[in-house]
Steps between C-alpha positions, in 0.01 A plus 500: 500500500155631590362422846145587615508740791263298723729192448804701586337649825371160596844350487639782703231485767339163572305559823135593488579792732750639246255454228245711682774763563584501132139537398458805731844663482650438147423781267512499125832693521645242736381215277663667190827542699486136605446398144781708375734338761443168319615638163846560360481868577536415869846349432595818318400706805691255739801539286476877498451510877802267559741689268446839653784505751568878517567612857457859399133454410220502758249221517240734331751586225571126445129428483447785248780355273340155507153645444640706206614176341188305587232730368606487126541121528153472653346720224668284239373177669139632517509632143629168380190352661273750316448755778573855383640687805720791586779496767287728722210243477716225649714696743310382811507142388874531421566643846309211658703250299839657577411528879372141514804358331738714715319363812537150362867517396685775662331610825662370812182555703191458279499128467551428871239738606256381233530138627454618859184701399354197314574273791339741739172452312547124441599513146791301372 
């Protein structure tokens, strides 16, 4: 399923204030990460995050394990769409994707703080 990014963003943020924030604050990188979060690769990353339950690994080590699995999958996805890229070309996008999905699914603090920040500025 393909979704147009403006439609996706509009559904997420309905208020005119939020739309102004999006126009000012959202970078191309953030838009790419938001788009990737709507694709099947996002579920793969979620599954990888949730299956790592190794108490001997630090948070950074767990992140690196998930990122190591995500980058080749991201390259395959993009190449399948006709974009010839190397892992090093998409590393920052991959990091953003893994971090965003971690914040959404596994962080005990990010979601609550994000809601409070949005409410602070009148955005639902």
